[in-house]
C-alpha positions as CSV (number, residue, x, y, z in Angstrom):
1,M,-18.9,45.3,18.3
2,C,-15.5,46.8,17.5
3,D,-13.8,44.6,20.2
4,F,-15.8,41.5,18.9
5,A,-14.4,42.1,15.3
6,V,-10.9,42.5,16.5
7,K,-10.9,39.4,18.8
8,L,-12.7,37.5,15.9
9,T,-10.1,38.6,13.3
10,L,-6.9,38.3,15.5
11,Y,-7.9,35.3,17.8
12,P,-10.9,33.4,16.3
13,G,-10.2,30.3,18.6
14,K,-10.6,32.3,21.7
15,M,-14.1,33.4,20.9
16,D,-16.7,32.1,23.5
17,E,-20.1,32.7,24.9
18,S,-19.2,35.6,26.9
19,D,-18.4,37.6,23.5
20,I,-21.8,37.0,22.5
21,A,-23.2,38.0,25.8
22,A,-21.1,41.3,25.7
23,L,-22.8,41.9,22.5
24,H,-26.2,41.1,24.0
25,D,-25.5,43.3,26.8
26,H,-25.0,46.4,24.5
27,G,-28.4,45.6,22.9
28,F,-27.5,43.5,19.9
29,D,-29.9,40.6,18.9
30,D,-28.9,37.5,17.5
31,D,-29.8,38.2,14.2
32,Q,-27.6,41.3,14.2
33,I,-24.8,39.3,15.9
34,T,-25.1,36.6,13.2
35,V,-24.9,39.2,10.2
36,A,-22.1,41.0,11.7
37,T,-20.1,37.8,12.3
38,Q,-20.7,37.0,8.7
39,V,-19.4,40.3,7.3
40,I,-16.4,40.2,9.5
41,G,-15.7,36.8,8.5
42,Y,-16.1,37.6,4.9
43,F,-13.8,40.4,5.1
44,N,-11.2,38.4,6.8
45,Y,-11.5,35.7,4.3
46,I,-11.3,37.9,1.2
47,N,-8.3,39.8,2.8
48,R,-6.5,36.5,3.3
49,I,-7.2,35.4,-0.3
50,A,-5.9,38.7,-1.7
51,D,-2.9,38.7,0.4
52,G,-2.0,35.0,-0.3
53,L,-2.3,35.7,-4.1
54,G,-0.3,38.7,-3.8
55,V,-3.2,41.0,-5.1
56,D,-2.2,44.7,-4.8
57,P,-4.5,47.3,-3.8
58,E,-6.2,49.5,-6.4
59,D,-5.0,52.9,-6.5
60,W,-8.0,54.5,-5.1
61,M,-7.4,52.3,-2.1
62,T,-4.1,54.0,-1.4
63,L,-5.0,57.7,-1.6
64,P,-4.0,59.9,1.5
65,R,-6.9,60.7,3.6
66,D,-7.2,64.3,2.6
67,E,-7.3,63.3,-1.2
68,W,-9.8,60.7,-0.6
69,L,-12.1,63.0,1.4
70,A,-11.7,65.7,-1.4
71,A,-12.6,63.2,-4.0
72,K,-16.0,62.5,-2.1
73,T,-19.1,64.7,-3.1
74,R,-19.9,65.1,0.8
75,D,-17.5,66.7,3.4
76,Y,-17.1,63.6,5.7
77,G,-15.1,65.8,8.2
78,Q,-17.8,68.1,8.7
79,T,-19.7,68.2,12.0
80,I,-23.6,67.9,11.9
81,D,-25.4,70.4,14.0
């Protein structure tokens, strides 16, 4: 799915049936692929709008990783046994 998202983001005109087939081979069904494509496309769209309008990220979006994790109520770096 990550390869699909990168290709759709960077090279949307190069998407073809083989990209869908690869997702099917990994167990994704058509509904899941449709939803994922819509989400990927939406984030690409909204980021381009923000970039085009010169919108600056919110302060919380630019925190260093350790600060961001410390602000969470759960330790995301912790492994689950």
